[in-house]
C-alpha positions in Angstrom: 28.4 3.9 3.0 26.5 3.5 -0.3 23.6 1.3 -1.3 22.4 0.3 -4.8 19.1 -1.5 -5.5 17.9 -2.7 -8.9 14.2 -3.6 -8.4 12.2 -6.0 -10.5 9.0 -6.2 -8.5 6.9 -9.3 -8.6 3.2 -9.7 -8.1 3.9 -10.8 -4.5 6.0 -7.6 -3.9 3.2 -5.5 -5.2 0.6 -7.3 -3.1 2.8 -7.0 0.0 3.1 -3.2 -0.5 -0.6 -2.9 -1.1 -1.4 -4.8 2.1 1.1 -2.8 4.1 -0.3 0.5 2.8 -3.8 -0.6 3.9 -2.5 -1.7 7.3 -0.6 1.6 8.1 -2.8 4.1 6.2 -6.3 2.8 5.8 -8.3 2.6 9.0 -11.1 0.6 7.4 -8.9 -2.3 6.4 -11.6 -4.9 7.1 -13.2 -3.9 3.8 -10.0 -4.8 1.9 -9.1 -8.2 3.3 -10.1 -11.6 2.1 -13.1 -11.6 4.5 -14.1 -8.1 3.3 -16.9 -9.3 1.0 -18.3 -11.7 3.6 -18.3 -8.9 6.2 -20.0 -6.5 3.8 -22.7 -9.1 3.1 -23.3 -9.7 6.8 -23.5 -6.0 7.5 -25.9 -5.5 4.6 -28.2 -8.3 5.9 -28.1 -6.8 9.4 -29.0 -3.4 8.1 -31.8 -4.9 6.0 -33.3 -6.6 9.1 -32.9 -3.3 11.1 -34.6 -1.4 8.3 -37.5 -3.9 8.2 -37.8 -3.9 12.0 -38.1 -0.2 12.2 -40.4 -0.1 9.2 -38.3 2.5 7.4 -39.1 1.0 4.0 -41.7 3.7 3.3 -39.7 6.7 4.5 -37.0 8.8 3.0 -34.4 6.6 4.5 -34.7 4.0 1.7 -32.6 5.8 -0.9 -29.6 6.5 1.4 -29.8 2.9 2.6 -29.7 1.5 -0.9 -26.8 3.7 -1.8 -25.0 2.6 1.3 -25.8 -1.1 0.6 -24.4 -0.9 -2.9 -21.3 0.8 -1.7 -20.8 -1.7 1.2 -21.1 -4.8 -1.1 -19.3 -3.3 -4.1 -16.3 -1.7 -2.4 -14.2 -4.8 -1.7 -14.9 -6.2 -5.1 -14.0 -2.9 -6.8 -10.9 -2.7 -4.7 -9.7 -6.1 -5.7 -10.5 -5.5 -9.3 -8.6 -2.2 -9.3 -5.6 -3.8 -7.6 -5.5 -6.6 -10.3 -5.7 -4.0 -13.1 -2.9 -1.8 -11.5 -0.7 -4.9 -11.4 -1.5 -5.9 -15.0 -0.8 -2.3 -16.2 2.5 -2.2 -14.3 3.7 -5.8 -14.4 6.2 -5.1 -17.2 7.2 -1.7 -16.0 8.0 -2.0 -12.3 11.7 -1.9 -12.7 14.0 0.7 -11.3 17.5 1.5 -10.1 18.1 3.4 -6.9 21.4 4.7 -5.6 21.6 5.9 -2.1 24.5 8.2 -1.7 25.6 10.4 1.1 23.6 13.4 0.1 20.7 12.1 -2.0 18.9 9.2 -3.6 19.1 8.8 -7.4 16.1 7.1 -9.0 16.1 5.7 -12.5 12.9 4.2 -13.8 12.1 3.1 -17.3 9.9 6.1 -17.7 11.7 8.8 -15.7 14.8 9.7 -13.7 14.9 11.7 -10.5 16.6 12.6 -7.3 15.3 12.8 -3.8 16.7 14.5 -0.8 16.5 12.3 2.3 14.3 15.0 3.8 11.6 14.1 1.2 10.9 10.8 2.9 8.0 10.8 5.4 7.8 7.2 6.7 10.0 4.2 6.7 8.9 0.5 7.1 10.6 -2.8 7.0 8.7 -6.1 6.6 11.5 -8.6 7.0 11.9 -9.0 3.2 11.5 -5.5 1.9 11.9 -1.8 2.8 9.1 0.7 2.1 10.1 4.3 1.9 7.1 6.5 1.8 7.2 9.9 0.0 3.6 10.5 1.1 0.7 8.4 2.3 -0.1 7.1 -1.2 3.4 6.6 -2.7 6.3 4.5 -1.6 9.6 3.2 -3.0 9.5 -0.6 -2.6 12.9 -2.2 -2.1 12.9 -6.0 -1.7 16.1 -7.1 0.1 16.8 -9.6 -2.7 17.3 -6.7 -5.1 20.2 -5.0 -3.3 23.3 -5.1 -5.6 25.5 -3.0 -3.4 25.5 -2.7 0.4 24.1 -5.0 3.1 20.3 -4.9 3.4 20.6 -5.6 7.1 22.5 -2.3 7.5 20.1 -0.3 5.3 17.7 0.5 8.0 20.4 2.2 10.2 21.6 4.1 7.1 18.1 5.4 6.4 17.6 6.4 10.1 20.9 8.3 10.1 20.1 10.1 6.8 16.4 10.9 7.4 16.1 11.1 11.2 13.1 8.8 11.0 12.7 5.5 12.7 12.4 2.4 10.5 9.2 0.7 11.7 9.2 -3.1 11.7 6.0 -4.6 10.3 5.0 -8.2 10.8 
């Protein structure tokens, strides 16, 4: 059995991957979501009230508090900005071809070619519309089902499980 995928990732594909990565690898995902900024502001207000209540304004606790406050409020905003910049930088270059053979995976991107042994894959996920093959916790191959040019996307999970020995985890 052989599979071939020619990817042309859209902004939605990139965002879905980013959200999945935060869901499965980032334990503080509440800072990344849509409500992250609101939650950060609420936490900052609560901390400010606590600082005033305990009269810590004149102690050495003020500087660490201000650093924490800036981080808490800025993190979701910086995170969203970074994501937007990454997409802009890659929006014309997220194209690739992947051939899944019996022994290895051949990867051809517009800036490099490579091969992977199936043992290089660490985690496998399927979201209902795409497969995510993690090489490590920060890097994955994103394969939208619409991009399969050879092989049935529905059979791809079983193929990966057979080749890697890893379970394909379904994400909703």
